[in-house]
N, C-alpha and C positions, 0 to 999 in steps of 0.2 A: 477058504475064500480072500482072494486076493484085492485092495484099495487101489484104485485109479485115484491119481493126483488131487483133481476136483475131491475127490470122496476123502481123504485124507485131510484135504484144507479144512474141511467140514468140524474132521472129528478135531483138527484141534481148533477151532472155531468153540466148538461144542465147551471147552475145558475143564467148569469145575461143576457141566450136571450132571451133577448124581454121585455115584458111591465113591469117594478118594481114595487117596493109596496106599492106606493104612485101615480103611473101612471106617474111618470116623466121617465125624459130616461137613460135609462142602463149603467152604463160605464164601467161594470165587463168583463174578461177574463172566460170563465165556463173553470171548471174545474172539473173530473173524477173521483172518487172511484170504484176502479174494483171490490172492496175485499165484501164481502156480508154482507149486513147492521145486527145488530142483530135482532133480531124476536121480537121488542121492544112490537109490534102491539097486540100481546098475552094477556099478562100482563096488557093493560091499560085499565084502569077502566073510563068513560069520567065521567064530572060533573054532576052533580046531573041538572035534569032540562033543561040541553041543548040539545040547538038543534041541530040536524043528518044533515049534507051534504054530497055530495058523489061526490069525484074528481073528472073534467073534463080532459082527460088529453089521446093524442094516443103516448102513450109515448114509446111502439112496434118499435113502423114504426119509430119514432122520434131517436130511438139507435144508429139503424147503421148507422145515416149519422153523428150523431156529435162525437160517442165513440171514434173516430180515431185523432179530432180534436179538442180535449180539456187534457189541463195539467191534470196533475195528484197530484196534490200539492189541500188539505183543506186547507191553511192558509186564502183566500181569501175570507173566507165565511165572515169575519171580515169585510173585504175592502167593500166587496157588501151591509150587515148592516149598513156601516157609512156611505156608498154613496146614498142610498135609503135613511137614516135618513137626508142627507144633501141635498139631492131633495123638502122632507116633509118642511124643513125647509126654501128650499126658493119659495116656495110656499105658505104660510103663510105670509113670509114681500110680498111677489107683492102681496096677498088679500087683506094686510094688507093697503094695499096705498087707495083702496078706504074702506074700511072697517074695521077703526080703532079697531070697539069692537072687532073683532075678537082675538087683541089683551090684550084685557081686563084680561083672566084668567091668563095666563103668562104671564110677559114681556120680557123674555128671551129668546134669540135664541142661543141652546146650542144641544150639546151630550154629552148625560152621562150615563160608563160603571163601572157596576159593577159586583165583583167575589164573590161565595163564595167557597173558600178550600172542605170546613167540606161533602156541600150539593150539590156540583160539578155544581152549576148554573156558565150562563154567561149572565150579562142582559146588553142589551143596550137598551137608553133609549133616545130620544127627545122629545122636544117641537114644534115639527111639525103641520102638516094639522091635523095628526090623521085620524080617519075613523071611518064611520057610520057603525051599523049593517050589511046594504048592498054592504057597501066598501071592509068588511071585507069578506062578501061571495064572491064577484066580485071579488076584486084583489087575494088569497090568497088561492081561492077555484076552478082557472081555470091557467092549466097549458099552453098557449102557444093554450086558445081555439078556435079560428079560423084561426088564422094564422100558426097554426102546418099543420090545412088540405093544405090549399093554398101554404104552402112552401112545401110540399110533394110531392103535384098536379105537382108542377112547378119543381121539382128536375125529379119527370118522366120526362115531354116530351122537356126536357135538358135548358129550358125558366132561370133556376134559377140561381142565381147566390151566393156564398158566403156568400156576403155583406147583404143578404138580411140576415140571421139568427141575424141578429143586429134586427129586428121587432118584433120578438116572439121569448119570454122566462119566466126563472123562477128565476129571480135573488137571491130572498126574499128562494129559498131552498137550495140555499146554503148553509142551516139552518141545513139540513140533515146529510150533510157527516160528522157531527160530534156530531149528539145531537137525542136521541133518540129520546125523545119530545121537542116539540116550544108550547108555549104559548105565545098569543098576546094581549095584556093588550091598547087598544084604544079610546082616547075620542075624539072627532070633536066639535069642536067651537060652530057649530050651533044642535048638538045634546045634551039632559038633561044626556044620558047615559052612560056612560061607558061597552065598550063590551067588550067581552075575546075571542081569538079565539082560538082553540088550537086541535093538531092532534101527533099522535105516526109516528113512523119512523115505513114504511114498510104499514099504514094501508091506503085502501082507503076511507077514513070518516075523516072528520073534525067536529069541535063541534062549538058553538057559546052559547053564554048567557053571560046575564047583569053579570060584578063585583059586585058576593058579597063585593069586601070591598069599594065601592060607586067608587067615583070621587075621587080617588089620584092622578092622572095625573095635573089632570086644563083642560090639553090641550097635544096632542102629540100621541107618542107610544110607546109600551113597551116589546121586545119580548126579553123573557127567554131561556134560552136555556138548558135541560138539558142532560149533555152531556153523552157521549159513553166512554167505560172504558179506552178504546183505547186514547179517545181525552180529559184527565182528565189534559195535561198540560195547557190548554187552562182553567181552574181556577186558573191560577197561573199570579202573576200582573206583575213580567218581563217579561212574552212572551208577553200580552199581549200591554202592554206599545211596545212591540218592533214594532210587526207587528201594532198597529195604527201608531206610528212613520211613518215605513216606507212604509205602501199605502197611511196615510193618513193625511201625516208630513202640508201641505200644502190648506187644505180644509180650507174655509172659517171662517165655523163656528166651534166654540172655543168645542175640544173634552176635559171633562174632566174622569180622571180614579181614581176610588177611591180603594187607596193600603192600605192596613192594615202594622203592627207593632206592636213587643212587645215591652212595653215601662219600666222606673222603676219611680214611684208616691208615693208622701209621701201620709203618711193615717196616723188620727188620731184617739188615743187609746178613747173608750166608757169610761164616769164617772168614772162607776165604778171602771174599773183597773187603770184608771190614779190614783182615790182615795190608792188603798190596794198598788200598786206599791209607793206610796208618804209614808205611812202610813210603807210599810216595808223600802223603804229606810233610815227612821226619826231612826226606831231601829238598821239598822247597823250603824248609823252613831255616834249614841249611843255610841253602843260598843267599836268602835274604838277607841272613844273619852275616855273612862274610861280605855282601856291599856295603851293607847299613855302618861293618865295621873301616872300612876301606875310605866312606865319605866323612866317616867320625873321627878319623885319629884324633883328634885332641879335644875329644867328647867327656864326658863327663866319668868314673869310673863306678860311680855309685849308680847312675843313671843305667851304663849299658848292664847293671849283674840284675836292676829292677826289671830290663829286658830278658833277660835270663833267664829270671826265678819267674814269668810271666806267664799264665795259663794260658795252652793255647785256646783260640774262640771254637764253642760246641757248633759244630757240623750242622747246619738243620738240617730235619729229618725226612727224609721221603714220606710221601702218601699217594695213596693210589683210589683211588675209585672200585667201590664194590658195589652190589646188589644186595639190599637187606631186605628179611622181610620181618613182621611183627604182626598181631593182630589186636582189631581194633573195637572195639564193642559200639554196634550202629543205634539199638533200644534201649538208650541211658532213660529214658522218661518211663513216670510211672503212670499206671491208668487207674488214678484217684477216682475216676467215678464209680469202679467195682467195690470202692472203701467204703465203709460207713461214713456219713457228713459227721456224727458223734467227732472222728476220730482227725476229720483232719484239720486243719488251725489254717486260720485267712492268710498268714504266709504263705503256706503250701495253695490254698486256692489262687490268690494272687499269683503265685510262680505258675500254675499251671496253666493260669490267663496270661500269662507274656510269654509261654511258651509254645501258645498256636500261634505264636505269631503277631495277632491283632493289635499289639501295640507296647508301646515301650510306657505307656502311663496304667492308672494302678484299673481295676475296672468298680465300675460305681457298684451295683450289687449284682448279686448270681443267686442262682438256682440248683439245687442236687436233688433228685429226686429217683425212684423209682416206679415206673408205670406198671401194673397190672393189670390182667382182664383177660381181655379177647386178645391184646397181644403185651408181651413182655417186654422192658427193655429199659435201661438204665440211660440217664442224662446228667449234664450239665449244660448250664445255662445262663450267657453270659452278659451284663449291660455295661458296654463301653462309658466313659468317661468322659471320651470327645467325641467329636464330630469327625469319621472318615474323610479324606479325601474326593472320594469316589462323590460322597454324600452331600457333600456343601456344593458339587457341580450337577446335582439332581439326578446319578449317573446308580437308580438302585438298583437295576441288575447286573452292572457290573460288582456293586458291593455284597449282594448278595451270591454270588459265586465267591463260593469257597468255604464260606462262611458256615458253614454247621458238616463239621462232618459227619459219614452214614459207616460207623461201625458193624463187624457181627464179631463177638467174640475176643475185643480187639485188635481186629485186622481189619483196616480199611478198604470199605468198599468203593466208595466215591465221594468228591466235595460238591459235587454237582448239584445234589438232588434240592430238589424247591421244597427241605421240608418248611419253612417259614412264609408266611406269603409278603410281598413286595414290601408291606407297609413295617413290615417286621426284621428286614434287611442287613439291619445293622447287628441284630445279634447272633452274638458267635458262640460256637459251642462244638460240645461233643451227643451224637445220640449209637447208645450199642445196644443191638435185637439182635433175635436167636431166629424170631421169629421172622426173616422176608425169604421170598423168591430170589435170591440174589444171581441168581444164572441170566435172566433177559433182562435187557438191555435201561438204560436209565428213562427212555420213554415210555418204555411197559410197563416196566414198575412207577411209575409216578403218576401214574393212572388206574395201579390198583388198590383194593381198599385198603392193603394193610397200610402202606402208605398216608390216605389220609386218613387215616385211623392216629397214625400217628401226629401227624400236621398239627390233627386238632388240636389231640392232648398236647402239643408244642404250645400252641398258644395260647392254650388257658393257664399253664403252666407261668408263662409270661406273663400276661396279666394279673396274675396271681401274683407275681412279682413284684410288677411294678403296683402294685394294692396296698403291699407293708412296704414295699418303701414310699408311698406318698403316706399312711399312717405315720409315718415319721415326726412328718411335717408339721401336723397333725398335733402330736404331743408333746412338737418344740412349742406351735405356738398355743395351744390350753397348756401350757409353762410361764409363758410371755404373760397369758392375761393371771394366770393366779399374781405372776411379781405383781403386776399393773396393780391389782384389788388389793394384795397384803397391807396389812393393816403398819401403816408405821409410828415409832416413838416420839413426841415430841418433849423436848422438856422445857422448864419455866416459862421459857416467853416466847413457847409455840414454834419453836424449827424443830425443824426434823432430825434427828438424833442417826447417823449416820452408823451403820451396824458393819465392822467386817467380815468380809466371805472369809470360811474357809477354804483349803484349797480345792477341797471336794466341788464347791461351791462356784470358784471361776475356772473351775474348767469345765464345769455345764455352758454357763456363759462362752465358751470358748467356740462347742459343740453347739452353741445356737442355729450356725445358719443350717438351711433345708435344704439338705441332701435331695430330694425329688424335685423341687424348681429349680436348682441349677441344675439339677438333668432335661431337664420338663424346657428350659429355655432353649434349648441345642436344639431338642427331636423332637419338638412339639410337631413339626410338619408333616410327620411321617402320623405320630395318633393318628394328625387329624385327615390323612388320605386313610390310613383304619375306618375310619368312621365313616369317609364316604364308601370306599368300595368293600366295605365285611358288615355288611349287612345282620350276621347274627352276631355277632359280637358288639355292636354299634351301643349298647346301653351301656355298656361297660366300659370298652374306650370312652363313652362322652364320660364316667363318673371323673376322668380321670384328665381331664381336659383342665386350662388353670387359664385364665383375661385380668385383661386391668378393666379397670371400670370407674363409672365417673364414682363412685366410694372406696378406690383406694390407691391412698395418698403416697403412700413409699414406698420407694423404687423394688422394693422387693417385696412388696404386696399385693397379690395376687387371689383371687375370686374363682372356687369350682362351681358347676351347673347345681348341684345339690343346693351350694350354698346360698347362691341366688333365689333357688327356688322358696327356701327358707326366710329370708329378707325380701320376697316382695311383700307389695301394700297387698289386702284386703281385698278391694276391691280388682285387682292386677292380675289380665289372665294372660297376659303376652310377656316374653322375655325380648327386651326391647337390646338390640343390639345396632353398633355405629361402625360401619367396614370407611377405616381412611389411613393412612400411610404415616402419620404423626399422632399418639396420645394428645402433643402439645394441642396441635391444630385444632384435632377435635373437641378438647375440651371448650374452644373459643367459636367452635361452632353456631351460629344460629340456631340449628336443629336444638340445640340444646337447652335453648332458653327457655323452654314450660317444664322440661323435666328436674332441671335442676330446679324453679320454681316448684312442683312440689315435691320436692325427694325422692323422686322413682329411679333406680337405680339404671344405668347406663353398658352393657358389655362392650367393650371397644375391638374393633378385628380390624388385627393387624397386617396378620401375614396376608399374603396374594392367595390360599389355599382356602383362609375362612368362609368367603362368600360362597364357596362352590361346596364347602363342608355342610353351611348352613342351608344350601337350596337340597344335600341332598339327606338331611337328617328331619328338618322340617318342623319337628317339635321334639323335646325334651317331657320325660314326666307327667304328658299331658299338655305343657302350655308349647306356644305355638310363637318360633322366632321371628318379629318382627322387624324391621329396619325402621328406625324412626327417618332414613333420609330420603323415604317413600311417600306418597301421600295416601290420606285417609286416614293420616293417626286420629285415634281417638280414647278420650281417656272418662273412663266409666266411673270416677266421683263427681261428675260435674252432672245439672238438672237436665236429663235425656230432652225435656219439653222444651226448656228454654234455649238448651245450644240450639233447635229446632228454628226455632221464631228468631233466633239472631240474623240465620244462615238466611234463611225465606228472606227476611230484610235488606241484609249487607247487598244480596244478589238480584234484588232491586233498584237497591239504589246505584251498584257500580256495572248495571247490566251494559247501558253507552259505553261502561270505562274497557272492559273485557268483553265485548262484541269489537269496537277497535283496533284493539291492544292483538288478538287474535288473525285479524287481517292486517294488519302492520307487520307482525312477525313471522304471520305465513308459515312454512315448511319447518321453521329454525323450532317450531315448540307443540307438542303433540295439541294443549288448549291452555288456561287462560282460569284460575279458580281463585274466587277467594280463601284463602285459608283462616285456620280458623288456630293456628299456634305459634305465628310470629310474635315478638314482643315488643325487641327495638328496628330489628331490621325491615324494609319497606316493602322487600318483597324475595324470592327465593327461590331459586328451577330445584323441586325434586322429580324422582322417578315416578313412575303409573307403576302401583302398584306389585303390577307380573312384569314387570318390565327390568332391564340391567339398572342399576345404580353406579353415578358416577365413578366410583372407584370400579366395579367391573365393565365397565367400562375401559378406564384407564389400564388395566389389568390386561384385555382382551385385544386393545392394540400395541399394545409391545410385547404381543406374542412374533418368535422368533423366526416359526420354520411355519408363521401364516399363509395360507398358497389361495389366490384367485378370490383374493379378497378386495378386491379394486372399489368395487361398492359396500362402503362404511353403512350401509342401513341394520346390519349384521351386529355390528358391536354399537352403533350408535344406542346410547339409552331415548326412550321415552319419555321425554321431558316436558315437563309440567309447571308452569310458574304462577307460581304462588304467591296474592299481593296480598298483603296487608293494610283492611280496611280504617285502618284506624292510623293511619301513619298519615301526617301530612305535605311529606311526596304524592301519595296516591290521591288523598284529595285536590291536592292541585291541578293533580293528570286530570283528572275528571272534570274538573273545571273548562281544562283547554281543548280537550276530547269532541268530537263528531256527540251531537243529541239524537237520540235515539231514533227521533220523526222525521232527523235531515237528513240520516244518512248518506250519503256518496257525494251529497252539493253541497256539504259542508269545507269548507277551505282551512284547512290544520295548519298551524303557523309550523315554520322550520325548527323552530328554538325546540320548540313540544314535542316534534316529532325523535329530535336528537335526547331529546331530555326519556323520552321512552326507551331509547336504543340503551342512554348509558345503563335504565336502572335495570334494562334484559340484560347487559354485560356483567352490571354489578351482581343479580341476582344468579347468574352464570357460577362466579367466581364466589360468595357464597356455598353455593350448594358442594363446591369443588367441583365445577364443570371448565374445560377450556375454554379461554373465549375464542368465540365462532370465525371472526373476522379482527384480522389483528389491524391490516392497514386501514377500514374503516373505525374504529373503536381508538385507530392513531388518529386519526381526524378530526375524532370529536373532542376528545381530549386537549386540540391541540386550540378548536375553537373556545374551549372552558375554560382553559390559560389563558385566553387572548383575554376572553371578558374579565376576566380575574384583572390581567394586570394592565388593563385597560392601554392594550395592542390594538388598534385598528389596520394597522396596514406590516403586512408578512413580509415585504419584500425586503431582502438582504441589503444591507450599508454597502459603500464603493471598499473594494483594497484599500491597507493603508500602504503610503508609497516613502519608506522613512528614510531619508536622506545618507549618503554615502558615508562610515567612518577611516578612519587610518587604525591598520592593525593595532592592535595593544598587546603589550608580554600575558601572559597570562595569572588570573591571580594563583599567590601560593599560599593556599589551604596551610596553616600553620597549627591548626585543630584548640587554638585559642593562646597557643606560644605566642607570644611578641618578637621571638628572634633568642640567639644565642649570646652571652652572655661569659665572655671568657672569666669573668670574674668569680664562676662562680666553680671553674675548674681550681682545683690544687696543681698549677703548679711547675709548685717544690714535690710535688710526689715522686717514687720512685717507678711508676711507670709512667714519667714523662720525662726522666734521668737522660738525658747525652743525645734532646731532639735539642733542635736549634727555635727557639721559640720566644 
């Protein structure tokens, strides 16, 4: 059976779907190339005396299944070949434990890669187990021989799983994505003969024959790719180096790349050329000496003797450019995640963190673990010290790309899997598993159960790492408390005797800064995003949050939600929060007056994401989040009956005023109510219980990419004007407003109206809202200033008309110096010598 071009493209696309080159487990994701393969088979001539064999594969039927499940990237062919080579090296090493004679022909276990830019070839050579004649026919002559049929039948009756594809495949055939012809030479240690396998791209036949070169390998396999015209980039050292490092940086066996460069080297002349040049030099020297003797007849004999005795100048050495070759090891980094964490030092962990290219600064913390269960994998996860640039700009997706690298047996599969949720996009590290169906594409694998299990375990481990880091802060706080309560020694006069600290105690004082808090200040918005998006881990994330509060005075003093709940008043059932821009402004707010008076702690929400977070979380440990800038705040330590009687009495008394103000302000406020919490302020604008706060309105108006929001009703908070019934301003307004029985017939003075509007403007600013109408506010304030300053007429005075003045020289500013006095200088000094002064 012969392959069509389209069929062979599918074969190449399958890449690593199944049995690899040397009978091991294949590690690669399959990639597809939809462009037609060049017709290399038509011009191909098989080697003389080679045995022909037909490929066996049901490529046409497999194409429909995998063509939409594979990447469109040819680069991974090198990863497939190196992975197969690594498997072969592992196999010979294992067999040599019981048969050490297998290593006699070649002791080194390595992979070597060569390229030839002129011949357009790429060669990958290993010293692994190698293949016999029958191995070449069996392993390289069948494309998923029996497995494909069984898989297709399973797909037909609906019993197959995409993960089954990993049991069948042709990882070696990824070579045909970039090659017109592939030549494989292999020598098995138990075979006396080295054989060559060869096939052209697009041909359904391959050929096997004895290698006419003899035993050149000793042991192992050599794969030579004769590159296509559009794949000649793979015959360049820099390209191959980058690919090998990217995919196989942590392969256990050394990978050497043969590099070439032009160098200048010194060359030695032939003897004849040397003698001729020497005679010519002597004649020239004699001629020059004769000319010099004629010109210098009266010269000094001694000088002439010196010239005669002088050695001839050394001739410059000749050089030429030659092409030199050297071997460069491309996988020098160690896969430390495979070692026991007890054997790895902190410096090694930090060095590996920097080798990932994540940052030049150290990592704040890390966690190294082996996950066992339904799926086994090893991982190291790092917590960065500094916020990445893309995260500073809020670009979570860009930061997540390349953050975690997914390996299978230390061979990189991809760094684009979403192994972490968006809110943990800053986490960097590696995950190495042997249990993944690596031959389907990223999108399909992303939805597989195995990846979801990995995601769940990784998130759990990051939360554990953060919790342990936060515990270090608690330990530091506990030590501080012990130091504060430590008994001191007094002298006879009652003065504290200072005790000198030893070196260990001084070092402890230096280490007192809280590592988690320092980290949290930079990454808090990410954790809060997690609270919003990850309902399953919301409780664990909430415990990691830290806030400034009305009782945290020191700059580095923050409080957690568990600590807040522990410090709540006995009668308190809500967690009180206050959202704003600056802690300093919130501390002075009139909303805080009653809470300070009752010694009730309030959490300050200063991040823009905070209010979104409290809306999503609603409560913590059964305690509801309550914004103190909203109406309806009640304190359960008060006499409820007395509060109701007062409220009823105030409503009755101020009913005419509230009715008139509601009418005066119109749609500017939702309603006017009697406040039960105001102290010094005459009025304040709060928000309705289920509406936006002033801070949320500000955030929503600042959205850069909002669309179709010409009507700001969606962003506008439902404003409630709370008036203080005990304030003299309110009492005065009550006297000036229309009585309830007069209604619209009462003529309210203009000054009373202006006062009411000024009260509203002041209440807006007290509540954190902007002034609705700055122009009218300016007019009202002008009236106020006119009254205070006694200005009845605001007409401008006439322009002044100053008389013309003669031009005067500009005044010289001598900076306080009155002038230069020659007596201050020493005119007899050397610097003035010869000068006519």
